[in-house]
C-alpha positions as CSV (number, residue, x, y, z in Angstrom):
1,M,70.7,104.9,106.2
2,N,72.9,107.7,105.9
3,V,75.6,108.7,108.6
4,I,76.5,111.3,106.2
5,H,74.4,113.9,105.0
6,T,76.2,117.0,102.7
7,E,74.8,119.0,100.5
8,N,76.2,122.0,98.9
9,I,78.8,122.3,101.5
10,K,81.2,125.5,100.5
11,K,84.3,126.6,102.2
12,T,85.8,129.9,102.3
13,Y,89.0,130.7,104.5
14,N,90.3,134.8,104.4
15,P,87.0,136.0,103.0
16,D,86.9,139.3,103.8
17,T,90.9,139.7,103.0
18,I,92.5,136.5,100.3
19,P,89.5,134.2,99.4
20,V,90.4,131.7,99.0
21,E,87.3,128.8,97.9
22,A,88.8,125.5,99.4
23,L,84.9,123.3,98.9
24,K,82.7,125.3,96.3
25,G,79.7,122.9,96.7
26,V,80.3,118.8,98.2
27,D,76.7,117.0,98.0
28,L,77.9,113.8,99.8
29,S,76.0,110.7,101.6
30,I,77.9,108.0,103.2
31,K,75.9,104.9,104.6
32,Q,76.9,102.3,107.1
33,G,79.0,100.6,106.9
34,E,81.3,101.7,103.9
35,F,84.5,101.7,103.4
36,T,86.1,105.0,101.4
37,A,88.1,107.4,100.9
38,I,88.1,110.3,100.1
39,V,91.3,111.3,97.7
40,G,92.5,113.5,94.7
41,P,95.4,116.4,95.5
42,S,96.8,118.7,97.5
43,G,94.7,121.5,97.5
44,S,91.6,119.9,96.3
45,G,89.8,119.8,100.2
46,K,89.9,116.3,101.3
47,T,90.8,117.1,104.5
48,T,88.4,120.5,104.3
49,L,85.4,118.9,104.1
50,L,86.8,115.5,106.7
51,N,87.6,119.2,109.6
52,I,83.8,119.5,108.0
53,I,82.2,115.9,108.4
54,G,83.5,116.0,111.7
55,G,82.5,118.7,113.0
56,L,86.5,120.4,113.1
57,D,85.9,122.8,111.2
58,R,81.7,124.6,110.0
59,P,81.1,125.4,107.0
60,T,81.1,129.1,104.7
61,E,77.1,127.5,103.7
62,G,75.6,124.0,103.2
63,Y,73.6,121.8,104.9
64,I,75.1,118.3,107.1
65,E,73.5,116.3,108.7
66,V,75.6,113.2,111.1
67,G,73.9,110.3,112.4
68,Q,70.4,112.0,111.5
69,K,71.7,115.0,113.4
70,D,72.4,118.4,112.0
71,I,75.2,119.8,113.5
72,S,75.3,123.0,111.6
73,K,73.3,124.4,114.4
74,L,75.1,123.2,117.0
75,S,76.7,125.1,119.7
76,D,80.7,125.0,120.2
77,N,79.9,123.0,122.9
78,Q,77.3,121.2,121.9
79,L,79.7,120.6,119.0
80,I,82.4,119.2,121.2
81,D,80.2,116.9,122.7
82,F,78.1,115.9,119.1
83,R,82.2,114.7,118.3
84,R,83.4,112.4,122.2
85,E,79.7,111.3,121.5
86,N,79.9,109.6,118.1
87,I,83.2,110.4,116.1
88,G,86.4,108.7,116.2
89,F,89.7,110.3,115.0
90,V,92.7,109.1,113.6
91,F,95.0,111.6,112.2
92,Q,98.7,111.2,110.4
93,A,100.1,112.3,113.5
94,Y,98.6,109.8,115.5
95,N,98.4,112.6,118.4
96,L,98.9,110.0,122.2
97,I,99.7,111.4,125.6
98,P,102.6,110.9,126.2
99,V,103.0,110.4,129.7
100,L,99.5,107.9,128.9
101,T,100.2,104.4,128.9
102,A,98.3,102.9,125.9
103,K,95.9,101.7,128.1
104,E,95.7,105.1,129.4
105,N,95.6,106.9,126.1
106,V,91.9,104.4,124.8
107,E,90.0,104.8,127.9
108,F,90.7,108.8,128.1
109,V,88.1,109.9,126.1
110,M,86.1,107.4,128.2
111,L,87.1,109.1,131.1
112,L,85.5,112.1,130.0
113,Q,82.2,110.0,129.1
114,N,82.2,109.7,133.1
115,R,81.5,105.1,131.7
116,S,81.9,103.3,135.2
117,E,85.7,101.3,135.7
118,D,85.2,98.1,135.3
119,E,83.4,99.7,131.9
120,R,86.5,101.3,130.8
121,N,88.9,98.7,131.7
122,A,86.9,95.2,129.9
123,R,86.4,97.9,126.3
124,T,89.9,99.0,126.4
125,I,91.5,95.7,126.5
126,E,89.0,94.6,124.7
127,L,90.0,97.3,121.7
128,L,93.7,96.1,122.6
129,E,93.1,92.9,122.3
130,A,91.8,93.7,118.5
131,V,94.1,95.6,117.1
132,G,97.5,92.5,118.2
133,L,98.3,95.1,121.1
134,G,96.4,93.1,124.3
135,D,101.1,92.8,125.6
136,K,101.7,96.3,124.9
137,I,98.8,97.6,127.5
138,D,101.2,99.2,129.8
139,S,103.6,101.0,127.1
140,R,103.8,104.3,126.3
141,P,103.9,105.5,122.9
142,S,107.6,106.2,123.9
143,Q,107.9,102.0,123.8
144,L,105.4,101.2,120.7
145,S,106.9,101.9,116.9
146,G,104.0,104.2,114.9
147,G,102.2,101.3,113.7
148,Q,101.4,100.3,117.6
149,Q,100.7,104.0,118.4
150,Q,99.0,104.0,115.2
151,R,97.0,101.1,115.7
152,V,96.6,102.9,120.1
153,A,94.7,105.1,118.0
154,V,92.7,102.7,116.2
155,A,91.1,101.6,119.5
156,R,91.6,105.0,121.2
157,A,88.7,106.2,118.4
158,L,86.5,103.5,118.8
159,A,86.9,103.2,122.1
160,P,83.7,105.7,122.5
161,K,81.3,103.2,120.3
162,P,81.2,105.9,117.7
163,T,78.3,106.6,114.5
164,F,81.7,106.6,111.9
165,I,85.3,107.1,111.8
166,L,86.7,109.9,109.9
167,A,90.7,108.8,109.5
168,D,93.0,111.8,108.0
169,E,95.8,110.0,105.8
170,P,96.2,107.9,108.5
171,T,99.5,105.3,107.0
172,A,100.9,108.7,106.1
173,N,103.6,107.8,108.3
174,L,103.8,104.3,108.7
175,D,105.8,101.3,106.3
176,S,104.3,98.7,104.5
177,K,103.6,96.4,106.9
178,S,102.5,98.6,109.5
179,T,100.3,99.6,107.1
180,A,98.9,96.9,105.6
181,N,98.2,94.9,109.3
182,L,96.6,98.6,110.0
183,L,94.7,98.6,106.5
184,D,93.8,94.8,107.4
185,I,92.9,95.4,111.5
186,M,90.1,98.6,110.0
187,A,88.8,96.1,107.2
188,R,88.1,93.2,109.8
189,L,85.7,96.2,112.1
190,N,83.9,97.4,109.0
191,K,82.7,93.9,108.6
192,E,82.0,92.4,111.4
193,E,80.8,95.1,113.2
194,N,80.1,97.6,110.4
195,I,82.1,100.2,111.5
196,T,82.2,103.0,108.8
197,F,84.9,104.3,108.4
198,V,86.1,107.3,106.1
199,F,89.4,108.3,104.8
200,S,91.7,111.4,103.3
201,T,94.7,109.7,101.6
202,H,97.6,109.9,99.1
203,D,98.2,106.4,99.3
204,Q,97.5,103.8,96.9
205,R,97.3,101.1,99.3
206,V,94.5,102.6,101.2
207,I,92.7,103.6,98.3
208,D,93.5,99.5,96.7
209,R,92.0,99.1,99.9
210,A,87.9,101.1,99.6
211,R,85.1,99.9,98.2
212,R,84.3,103.4,97.3
213,V,86.7,106.5,95.7
214,I,86.0,109.8,95.7
215,T,87.5,112.0,94.0
216,L,88.2,115.8,95.2
217,E,88.7,118.4,92.5
218,D,88.9,122.1,92.9
219,G,86.3,122.4,95.6
220,V,84.6,119.4,94.6
221,I,83.3,116.0,94.1
222,S,84.6,115.0,90.0
223,T,84.2,111.1,90.1
224,D,82.7,108.8,92.7
225,I,83.1,105.2,92.2
226,Q,82.1,101.8,93.7
227,Q,85.0,99.1,93.8
228,H,84.5,95.3,94.6
229,N,87.2,94.6,97.0
């Protein structure tokens, strides 16, 4: 089953002044359980594509279906609700709330979903233990290393039980050991729980672990390769 399907996705910035074509017609399907890296040089359009898939930006033209729902027809408020329920995000800058503990950061989205306190507690502890931070639940971001903060971000992304996880340069600020730990956790969650991961990355370590590598150049897909890891 496709969790993501796009047809002829185009994105033009500044259409009325100096147009910049970030995407020039992208057709893409990603199935449940894939571990996919979208790669390409700076300016190739990969972050734009990830933002459109995630409903953070809208295409200028084209069709996008996420979880078998046409998100291009959703209003801004509907899109916010859809993202919260269906898509987990992991960003380069972690984006944790500094005044909240690891536990509070992870359960924040579940609060917005009106989950019960018992369910929030159980899922938060389960996820923090899954990413190796069961002993850090009461630590604030400033008390955690970069690698630990990014693992909290992964747990937070998984908390609402999303259809898939979008990770935009998630290892860019991490050292080799932290990157290896993070990728091990993501690969295990992918294989054991069939969670779909889509990365935008320059990092060869991520590319080597991906099972599918899609290369964007000048706003179009130039190669789409299955890797056997």
